[in-house]
C-alpha positions as CSV (number, residue, x, y, z in Angstrom):
1,A,3.0,17.7,-3.7
2,R,1.7,15.1,-6.1
3,C,-1.6,13.3,-5.8
4,W,-1.8,9.6,-6.7
5,R,-5.0,7.6,-6.9
6,F,-5.3,3.8,-7.0
7,E,-8.4,1.7,-7.3
8,P,-8.5,-0.1,-3.9
9,Y,-9.8,-3.3,-5.6
10,W,-6.8,-3.5,-7.9
11,V,-3.9,-2.0,-5.9
12,R,-1.2,-4.4,-4.5
13,V,1.0,-3.5,-1.6
14,E,4.5,-5.0,-1.9
15,M,7.3,-5.0,0.7
16,D,10.3,-7.3,1.3
17,E,9.8,-9.5,4.4
18,P,11.9,-9.4,6.3
19,P,12.6,-5.8,5.5
20,R,16.1,-4.8,4.2
21,P,17.6,-1.4,4.6
22,G,16.9,-0.3,1.0
23,S,13.4,-1.9,0.8
24,L,10.5,0.5,0.2
25,V,6.7,0.0,0.3
26,T,5.5,-0.2,-3.3
27,L,1.9,0.3,-4.5
28,T,1.3,-1.3,-7.8
29,S,-1.8,-1.2,-10.1
30,H,-2.3,-1.5,-13.8
31,G,1.4,-1.1,-14.6
32,R,1.8,2.0,-12.4
33,R,4.2,1.7,-9.4
34,L,4.6,4.2,-6.5
35,R,7.4,3.6,-4.0
36,I,6.7,5.2,-0.6
37,G,8.2,5.3,2.9
38,A,11.9,6.3,2.2
39,F,12.0,8.4,5.3
40,L,10.9,5.4,7.5
41,T,13.0,2.8,9.1
42,P,12.8,-0.7,7.6
43,D,10.6,-1.9,10.5
44,E,8.3,1.1,10.2
45,R,8.0,0.4,6.4
46,L,6.9,-3.1,7.2
47,D,4.3,-1.9,9.7
48,L,3.1,0.6,7.0
49,A,2.8,-2.2,4.4
50,R,0.9,-4.4,6.8
51,A,-1.5,-1.6,7.8
52,L,-2.2,-0.7,4.2
53,R,-2.9,-4.3,3.4
54,Q,-5.3,-4.6,6.3
55,A,-7.1,-1.4,5.4
56,L,-7.5,-2.6,1.8
57,R,-8.8,-5.9,2.9
58,R,-11.4,-4.2,5.1
59,H,-12.4,-1.9,2.2
60,R,-12.7,-4.8,-0.2
61,E,-15.0,-6.6,2.2
62,L,-17.5,-3.7,2.2
63,P,-20.7,-4.2,0.2
64,A,-20.7,-2.4,-3.1
65,G,-21.5,1.3,-2.8
66,C,-20.4,1.6,0.9
67,G,-16.8,2.8,0.3
68,P,-15.7,6.5,0.3
69,C,-15.4,6.6,-3.5
């Protein structure tokens, strides 16, 4: 297994809306791209993208020094 780390303030979550059969969730930051969710259905990928975006928004709203990193 590989481990990928992205800075939560810089990472973007991309997903086609509405989802298409070949669409994947893509995490992008500083020229790096990671496509995830190939095993999920298109609707599950969309749910994942939305959940990741929401979690990142919540993290970005925390005062400095309050995050897990």
